N, C-alpha and C positions, 0 to 999 in steps of 0.2 A: 460516468461510471461504466466500466466495461462489463459485458455480460460474461465474459470468460477471462477474468483477470490473470489467471495463472498462465494461460497461453500467451496473452498479450504481453505479459511482463517479460517472459523469456524471449519472445519474438522481437521485442524492442531492443533487448540487449544484443541479440544477434545482428539486428539491422544496423545498430550503431557501430558494431565491430566491422561490418562490411562497408558502411558508408563513409567512415572517416579515412580518407585517403592520406591525409597529411598527419604524421605522428606529432605528438605534443610532448614536450619535455616538462619535467617538474622540478627535480632537485636543483638543477642549475637555473631554472626559470620559475621557481615557486612563487615569486611575487607577481606572476601573471594573474594570480587569482585574488590578490590581496584586497584590491579596492572594492571587491564585492562586499567586504565587511568594514568598509570605511565608515567614518562618522555619518555620512549622509545615508548609509544603509539603515541605521537605527534611528535616523530622524525622519524616516519614511521616504527618503530619496536615495535609493541604493546606488552604489557605484562599483563597477567591476574594473579592476586595475591589473596591471602586469608589472611585476617587480622581480628583481634578482637578489641573491644573497651574496653578491660579489663585493659589495662595498661595506666597510665597517665604519659606522658612525657612532658618535657618543650616544649612549642610551640614558634616558631619564629615570632609570629604575630607582635611584636613590629617593626620589620624591614619591615613589609608590609604596614605600615600606610602611609608613605611618598610616593609621586608620583615618578615614575621611569622615566628614559629617554624615550622619545616617540619613537614608532616604525614608521619609515618613508618609509617602503617598499610600492610599489604600492598596494599590497593586503591590507595592513594596512590602507592606505589612503582611499581605497574604504570602508573598514569596519568602519572607523571612521564616515562615513555618517550615520551609524545606531546608533551612541551613542552620548551623550552629557553630559556635567558635571551635568546638571540638573537631570540626572538619579541617582545621588549619593543618596542612601537611607538614609544616615546619615545627609543629609542637611535638611530633612523634615520627621522625623520619624513618625509623627502623620498621615501623608497622604500617605506615600509611598505605603503601602500595599493596599490602597483603590483605588489609581489612576494609579498604574504602568501599568495596562493593558488597561487603557483608560476608565474604568468604574467609576461610581460615587457611593457615599455612598448609595443613594436611590436604585440604581441598585443592589447593594450588598444585601441590606435588602430584596428587592423583591425576589432575587435569594434564599436567605436563607429560606424565607417563603415558596417559591415554593417547594424547596427540602424537607422541613419538612413535606409537605403534600403528598409526594410520598408514594405509597404502599410499604410494606415490600418486600424484595427480590431484585433481580438484576434489575437495571433500564432498561427500554426499550430504546435500543440504538438510534433508530430513533427519539423517542420522546425527548430524553435528549439532543441530539447534537444540538447545536445552529447553525444557519446559519451564517457563517462568510464570508464576502466578501474579496477577495484577492485584495489588492490595492498596488500600488508601493510606494505611498507616503501618509502619513497621518500627521495631524497637529502636531505641536510640543509644544502644550500647556503643556504637561506633560513631555517634554524632549525627546519624541520619534521623530525620523526623518524618515529614510527609514525603512520599515518593512522587517523582515526576511521573505522569502517565506517559504511555507511548504517544507518538505524535498524532496518530489517527484518532485515538481516544480523546486527546486534548481538543482536536478540532470538533469532534462530536459533542463534547461537553460545552464548547462554545455555542454550537447550534442549539443544544438543550437550553442554555441560558436565554437565547433569543426566543425560543418557543415558549418558555415559561415566564418571560418578562410580563409585568402587569400590563393589561390592556389600557391604552391611553386614549380611549374615546374616539373622537373624530380624527385624531392624528394617525390612527392605524388604518392602513389601506384594506380593501376587501380581500386582496390576495393574502396579506399577513393574517387576517382574521381566519381565513380558511385553513391556512397551514397550522395555526394554533389550535383550531377546532379538531383537525385531524389528529394532531398529537395528543390532545386531551382525551378523545374517544379511544385512541389506541392504549393509553395508560389506564383506562378503566377495565380492569381485569374481570370484573363481574359481568359485564354486558354479554360476552360470548357464552358464559356459563348458563345464562337464563334461557337462551334459545337453542342450545345444543347443535345438533346436526341439521336442523330444519332448513336453515338458509342454503346450505349446499344442495340438499335434495330438491329444493325449489328451483335452484339455478339449473340443475341437471334436467329437470322437466322442461324448463324454459328452452334448453338447448335441444329438446326433442327426446329426452330420456336416454336409457341405455339398456343393454341386454339383461340387466339384473332388476329391471323395474317393469311394471305393467304399462302398456300404452306406448311402447317405444316406436317411433315413426321411422326408424332405420334411415336416418339422414345420410346423405352422401359423405363419403370419407373426406374428400378434399374440401367440401363446404364446411364441415366441422373443424378441420384443421385450420383453415383460414380464419375462422371465427376465434378459435383459441389463441392464435398468434396475434391477431389484431386487437382483441378486446380484453384478453386476460393474460398477456405476456407469458403464455405457455407454449413451449416448443418441444413436443414429445420426442421427435425423431431426429432432430438436428437443432442446433442453436443458431440464432440470427442476431447479429449486432452490427454496429457501424464503426469504422475506423479507417485510418489512412493506410497507404501502401508504403512501407519504409524503403522499398526498392526504387521508388521514383524520387527524383529531386524535389524536395519540398519548397514551397513558397510561403509567403506570409499568410495567404489564405489556402490552407491545406485542402487538397481534394480528398473527400471521404467516400468510401465505398461500402456497399452491403457486404458483410462478411458471413460466410456459412461454415459452420464447424460441427464437430461431433457434439452430441447432447451431453447433459450431465446425467449419469446413471446413479441410482440410489444405493448401489452396492459397490464395493471395491472390485477392481479388475486386475487380474494378474497378467504379467507379460513374460513370455518365454523367449529369452534372448537367443536361444539356439534355433528354435523353429520360427522365431519372429512372428508369433501369433499371440493373440489375447484370448482370455477366457474369464468368465466370472469366477471369483474366489469361492470355491465350493463350500468352504467352512462357514460362509455367511449366507448361503442360500436358504437354509432352514429358518434362521431368524427373519430373513426377508419374507419368506412365505408366511410365517406366523404373524408378522406385522400386517401383511395384506389381509389376513383373516380378521384381525382386530379392527382394522378400518371398516371392513364390511359389517362387522358386528355393531359398531357405533352407528352405522348408517341404517341399521334395521334390516339388513339383508339376511334371509334365512340361512342357517348353517349348512343346509343341504346344497346351497349354491356355491359355497366357499371353495370346496375342493376343485371343482372344474374351472371356475373363473380365475382363481389365484394360481392354479397350475398353469393355465394358458398364459397368464400375465408374466409369470416367472419364466416360462419357456421362451416367450417372445423377447423378453428383456435380455436373457442370456444369449439368444441367437444374434440379436443386434450387437451385443458387446463383442462378439467374435471379430467383427470388422474394424474395431477401434485400434488405435495405436498410440503409445505414449508420445509425449512431445519430443523427446530426444530422438526417437526414431523418425518422426515426421520431419524433423530438422535435417537429419542425415540423408533422408531420401528426397529432400527438396519438395515436400508435399504442402508446404505453407505458401499462402498468397498466390495460389494458382488462378490466373486470370481466365475468365470464361464468360461468354454472354449468357443471358438467361435462356435464349433459344438453344444454344449449344448444351447447356445444362439439362434442358428438357429432353433433348435427344438422348443424352447419356443416362439420365435417371428419370424415365417417363412415369414412374409410379406416383410422383408428386406433381401437382399442377403448380409449377413454380411461379408463373406469372400471376395467377390469381392469388396465391398465398402472399407473395411479396407486395402486390398492389394493396391488399387488405392491410398488411402490416405497416406500410408506410403511407397510407392515405393521409392527406389528399394529394400527395406528390404523384406526378405522372411517372409510372414505371413501365418501360417498354421491353420487348424481347431483345432489343439490341443493347440494352444496358449491360455494363460489365459488373460482375460480382467476383469476389475473391473467396475461393474455396480452400480450406486448410487440410482436407483429407478427402480428395475426390474418390479414391477407392472405397472409403467407407460410404460416401453418399451413393455411389453406384450399387454397392451391396445392399444398403438399406432399402433402396428403391425396389430391387429385385425381391428382397425378403417380404416387403409389404404386399407386392403384387401376388406373390406365391401364397401368402397366408390368406389374402382376400379370396382367392379362388378355392383354396382347400376348405375354408370354413363358411363359404357362402351358403351351402345347403344345410349346414348343421345349425345355423341360427345363433351361434355363440358370438360371432363377430368380435374376436379378441382384439382386433386393431382398434375398434371403437372403444372397447373397455380400457385398453392401454391409454388412449387419449384422455378418458375421464379420470383415470388414476393419476395421470400427469397433472391434470387440472386440480385434483385434490391436493397434491403436494404443493402446488403453487399457493393454494388458499389455506393451508394449515395454520399460518400465523393469524388468520382471522376467525378460526374455529375454536371450539372450547378446548380446554386443557387436555382432554383425553387424547386428542389427535396429536398435539404437540408432544405429550409425554411418550406416546408410542414411537414417534419419530426419534425422540431423544434416546429412548431405550435401545432402538436399533443402532443408532450412532455409537452408543457405548459398547454394544456387542461387537461392532466392527473395529474397536480399538480407539475410539475417540476419547481422549483423556482430558480434553479442554473443559473447563468449568462452564456451566450454563450461562449464557449471556444474560445480563440483567435486563429486565423489561424496558427500562428507559433507553437502553442502548439499541434494542431492537426497534423501538418506536421511533427513535431519532433516525435510524437508517431507513426505515420505511418512509418517513416524512421526506427525507432527502431524495429518495427515489422519485417521488411525485412532484416535489416542489424544489428541485435542484436549482433552477434559474432564480427563483425568489430568494433562496437561502444564500446562494452565491452573491447576489446583490446585497443582502443584509450584511454579510461578512465584509464585503468590500466597503460598505458605508461605515462600518465600525473601525476599519484600519486605514483607509485612505479615501479621500473624497474624489479622487480622479486618477486615472491611469497616468503614470509618470514615465517619461523617457529618461534614461539614465545617461547623463553626460559627464563632462569633466574627467574623462578617463586619463590615467597616468601611464605613460610608456617611458621607461627609464633605461632599458637595456637595448642599445642599438645593435648589439651582436645577436639578438634573438629574433632576427627578421623572419626566420622560418616560422617561429612560434607566433610572432606578432601577426603575421598574415592570417594565421588560423583564428586567433582570438579576436583580432580587430574586426573580423567579418561577423562576429557574433555580438549583437547589440543587447546588453542586459536590459530587461524590461519588467517592471512590476505590473502584472496584468492578470485578469481572469480570462482573457481571450474571448470574453463575452460582451456583446453590445451593452453599453450602460443604459438599460431601459429606465424610463421614467416610472413613477408610481402608477400613472394612468395606464401605461403600456403593460406593466406587470399585472394590474387588475384585469385588463383585457385578455391577457394570456390565460388567466384562470377563470374567465367569466362563465364558462359553461360548467364549471365544477359546482355541483350541488351536494352539500354534505349534511348528514343527519346529526342531530344532537346526541342520539343514543345508539343508533344502528351502526356499529363499527364494521360489520361485514359489508354493507353497501358502501361505506366510505373506503374500505380496502379495494373494492372493485373500481371506484373512482380513481384511486391512486394508480392502479394498473393501467387505466386509460391514459392518465397523465404521463406515465412512463413511456407508453407508445408514442405520444406526441413529442417527447424529448428525443426519441430515436429519429423521428422524422425531421425535427429541427436540426439535429446534428448532421443528417444526410444532406439537407438542403443548404444549410449555412456554413457547414464545416467548422462550427465553433463548439467548444466544450465549456462546461462550467468549471473551469480550473480553479476557481476560488475554493472549491471543495477538494482540491489536491493539496498535498503536503510536501512535494519534492519538485525541484526545478526540472525543466525539460528544454530541449532544443527544438525550435520551430523555424524552419527556414534560416534566416540570418539573425534570429533572436534567441537569447536564453531567457526563458520565461520563469519568473519567480512568482508563483501563485500566492495570492494574499492569504490563503489558508495556512501558509507557513508561519504567519506572524501572530498567532494566537497565544494567549497566556496558557501555561506559565513560561513559555520559551522566550517570549518577547513582550515588552511593554514600553511605551514611549517614556514612562517615568522611571523605569529601572535604571540603576547605575550602568554605565556603558560596560563596565567589567562583566556584569551579569549577562547583558545582551550578547556581547562578543563570546563569552565563555560558553553560553548555551546555544543560541541560534547560530551564532557565527561559526562555531566549530562544526555543528551539524550541517550547515550549508557548505562548508569547505569539503566535508566528506562526500556530500551529494555531488558536488561539482567534479571532484576527483574521480568518483565512480562513474559519473556521466561521461567523462572523457577517456575512461579506460577502454581498451587496453593500450592504446597507442601512447598515452601519456606516461604509462609505466614502462613501456618498451624503450622509449627514447630517453628516460631519466638516467642520471649519472649514477650507475651502480646501485640501483635500489635493493638488489639482493644482498649486497655487501652491507648496506645500511640496516636491513632487516635482521641479518644474522648477527650484526654487532649488537643490536638491541637485545636479541635473544640470548646471546652470550652474556651480556650484562645481567639479564634476568637470572640465568642459571648460576652465575657467580654469586648471587645474593641468596638464592634459595637452595642451591645444591652444594655438596662438598667441592672444594676447589679442583680436586682431581677428576671430577666428573663433568667439568665444563666442556661443552661441545659434544657430549655423548649423544644428545638428542638433536634432531634437525627438524626444520620446518618444511612443510610441503610448499610448492610454488604458490599455491593459493593463499596459504597463511603468510608467506613472505610478502606477497602483494598487499594483504590487508594490514599487516603491521606497518608497512611503508605508508599506506594511505592514512591510517589513523595518526601516525606521528607527523606526517606532513600537514594534516589538517590542524593539529594542535599548533604547529608553528605558524601556519598561515593565519589562523585566528588571533594568535598572540601578537604577531607582527602588525596585523591590521589594527588591533587595539593600541599597540605602542605608537603607531603612526597617528591615530586619532588623538591619543593622549598628548603627543608632542605638539599637535596643532592647538589643542585645547587642554592645557595642563590642569584640569580640575575634574572631579567626578564625585559622586556620592558613593556610599557603601551600604552594606547590609550586615546585620548580626555582628557588628563590631569587627568585621574582617577588612583588612586593608585592600587596596586595589588589586595587587597581584595575587594576594591570597584568595580574594573573591573570584577572580578570573579562573585560577587553577581549580578551586573548589567547584565552581560552576561547571567547568569542563568535565571534571571527574563525575560529578553527580548526574549530569544529563547523559553522559555516556553509559554510566552504570544502569540508569533507570529507563532511558527512553531511546537509546540508539540501537537499532536492529543489527547494525554491523558489529556491535560488541560481541554478538554470539559467535563470530568466526575468528575471534582473537584467541591466541594460545595462553594468554594471561589477562589479568584484570587491566583495563585501560588506565587505571590510576598509576600504574607503573611507568607509563610514558612521561608523567610529570617528574618522576625520579630521574629518568634519563635526561630530560630537558634540563633539570637543575644540576646535573653533573657539571655543567658549565656555569660558573657563578655570574657570568654576564647576564644570564637570562632569569636568574632568581636572586633574591636577597642573600641566600646561602645555599650550598649544596644540600641535597637530601641524602645524607650519608650517615651511617651509624658511627658514633665516636669510638665505640668499644669493639668494632669488628673490622677486620681487614677485608676490603672489597677489591678483588683483582679482576677488573673488567677493562677491555680495550678502549679506554676513554678517548684517546686521541683519534682512533678511527671513526667512532660514532660522531665525534664533534666535526671532524674534517669533512665527512660526507654529508652531514645533515645540517649543522648549525652555521656553516659559513657560506 
């Protein structure tokens, strides 16, 4: 788990764009991806294959039309709650693509108009993403019953099931028992309320006190900072995490480095693109100051102390924020992954004792001055060091010591999840004041995430045991297009692998890993501190072994010559070994196809055979159905939208072709909710895309419409999805010639 996922995410995308020297085609070579979703994939032995659409063979669709025998396994019975016969797209072809995700025709027209008015270029992600509320049940007016969760939530729910599973006496290891105990004490909401702020005040005194309490021993700045970083996962002035350098050629055992970045500030920061300077958003400073006062009140600090210390805390925070820069600017200025030794960093930013702090953070690993670290905004680090040195000199004689107070406030924010509800509610109120409209995270979800932070290796092991007994190499790859040598050389070098990239530890080794953890039956605060220590050990293991607990990941990745499919992808409700193959291919298969296509972008899109023409054909098809005939072509798609339409439609065809190949080899399958094979596949694709696919947010129309386009060719569906009483004038031949052949 990355400490700075937003930065890591965009940096990974950029590095992939830079590192893929050989472009990869798709339209012409779409079957390059098909074997990923072959039968062996859903029998727990994945296969990545490469195919083309150049050959026309007889399709066994006629045997797909009739309903099959129902799947009655417990997993299927649970899955059937998410489907109903009313989802059958062929029962109402005129309305299916308009209502399948719960939107109305007027909603779609408004969406089309809004998208048509977007500026050219890539969509602003924050502006484009619609706010979607996660609910367990929604109305069944359109045939929908229980929603699919998003993929991360599904994985966390699986972890919750593991943590809540009944204790099985001697069969449960000591490590499992500790993880379950941590989760149980976290779920006890009454425990923190009984003790209030006393645990935090006791901890502050243990650390030597602070300027707001009696008996402060005025500990050394760097000594306190090293302690906060090593024991309490608190990084007040900069963030520290571990990761690889995408600029260097990766091997099977990736080299990992200490990464140093800007810290997370508690308030929004504005960026002036003209002056290229940052500053704290002034409209949020008063709420920030007020929340500081509330925290001090909860800690029993006299109100007479609030004005001075909260004022200094606010002033120092805003001063540090001036040197920050948004990710897009750091990317444009090549400020990411700056290689520097610890000794060189000490020379440029002497205000921090870098060697001592990093040695404490990654103990017991040997860290030396000659070790390389990767800095993501060196100008900020230099300015931060100068600011700290200046403030220390200015306030030395005053006795206020705002630098130390700032660090204690940072520790408070780290520990808020373990304190009573007053602290959490104050933090929540400030988040709402800054425009956070997300619903409050349920307690179980917070507790699962906390348990995952400390017991990541154990939980990754548990998920792997649930879904596969051993790491499998994926063989029997199929290469059918000799003319695709350029593409084959690219894909054949990538070996698909089902793995967590983590050593398969024995139960004894897992117990030894957590042997020093001592948990209390009732004191959640002390248990939370133990979890922070475990998180520090996870960082050290990652730095020393270069392995991550990818069983807790949900998307594939490229590592050296491997495409890694983390076991975390294969959790219910997206996959189960007893599901009908139509359901597995329609849900997980289509999601994996989109993941792979996005993973290989942009080269795969650049080399494809007229992807823009294909996307605009689909868009024209959509406008012809939803708009007056005379207005077809009035609106256009941005390049970003064209790419996403192409990826989504390609993924649908990849997953369908893979299921078709699997069905040809084994012409039998079970079904669900009375739906036939093809109906179940198409319904599964639509539902999982509507409910759980994040890429859906960047589509100009509901993804269910892609089923309509697919079925415009009767070869791919039992019958076209067309209205009998309405003339639909769309360029069917172009869409088919570019996409379906």
